[in-house]
Structures are given as structure tokens and as C-alpha cells.
C-alpha positions in Angstrom: 38.5 42.1 -19.8 40.1 40.0 -22.5 38.4 36.8 -23.7 40.0 34.3 -26.0 38.7 30.8 -27.1 40.7 28.2 -28.7 38.5 26.0 -30.9 38.2 23.7 -33.7 35.4 23.6 -36.4 33.9 20.3 -35.2 33.8 20.9 -31.5 30.2 21.0 -30.0 31.4 22.5 -26.7 33.2 25.2 -28.6 29.9 26.0 -30.3 28.1 26.0 -27.0 30.6 28.4 -25.4 30.4 30.8 -28.4 26.6 30.7 -28.3 26.8 31.6 -24.5 29.2 34.5 -25.3 26.7 35.7 -27.9 23.8 35.5 -25.6 25.7 37.4 -22.9 27.2 40.0 -25.2 30.7 38.9 -24.4 33.3 40.0 -27.0 35.9 37.4 -27.5 38.7 36.5 -29.9 38.5 33.0 -31.6 41.5 31.1 -32.5 41.0 28.0 -34.5 43.7 25.4 -33.9 42.5 22.9 -36.5 45.1 23.7 -39.1 47.5 26.0 -37.2 50.1 24.1 -35.3 51.6 27.2 -33.7 48.1 28.2 -32.2 47.7 24.6 -31.0 51.0 24.8 -29.3 50.2 28.1 -27.8 47.0 26.7 -26.4 48.9 23.7 -24.9 51.6 26.0 -23.4 48.9 28.3 -21.7 46.6 25.5 -20.5 48.5 22.1 -20.4 45.5 20.7 -22.4 45.2 19.3 -25.9 41.4 19.3 -25.9 39.1 22.3 -26.9 37.7 24.5 -26.0 40.3 26.3 -23.9 39.0 29.7 -22.8 41.2 32.5 -21.4 39.6 35.2 -19.4 42.4 37.6 -18.7 44.9 35.4 -17.1 42.4 32.7 -16.0 42.1 29.4 -18.0 38.9 27.5 -18.4 39.2 24.1 -20.0 36.0 22.9 -21.6 32.5 24.6 -21.5 32.3 25.1 -17.8 29.3 27.5 -17.6 29.4 28.1 -13.7 33.2 29.0 -13.9 32.5 31.3 -17.0 29.7 33.0 -15.1 32.0 33.6 -12.1 34.8 34.9 -14.1 32.5 37.2 -16.3 30.6 38.7 -13.5 
């Protein structure tokens, strides 16, 4: 399972998602879109969203910290 999270440094929901991953021993790749326009565009292309967090679990997109959806996809 591959988990990627697009974040910014100031996003409280990003922090909550990363804490959730840490508590549940989920390995993830973090991509900070704050200063990287190419990463920001990659996130928009994959999700259609400009807000963070955008979380990819394999080919599934989760926008925001949607804990029930994360639990479902990580089960």
C-alpha cells in the first residue's frame, strides 16, 4: 500500500492526518506544496482540489482529514 499526503506547513488538518498515520504505524510520503508549484499542480491534477490535505492511498483520493474514509482504505 502506498500512502502520499500533500500538505502545507500551516495546515491543522494535515497535522491531524500525520498524527493519525503515526498512531497507526502507517508509512507515508509527505509532499509539501507550500513552495513547490509543480507539486501543487500535481496535487490539483490528481484530486481536482486546491485545498490540503490531499491524501492518496494507492489510487484512491481522500480530500481533507476524513478519518472514517482513511480507516476504510487502510483496513
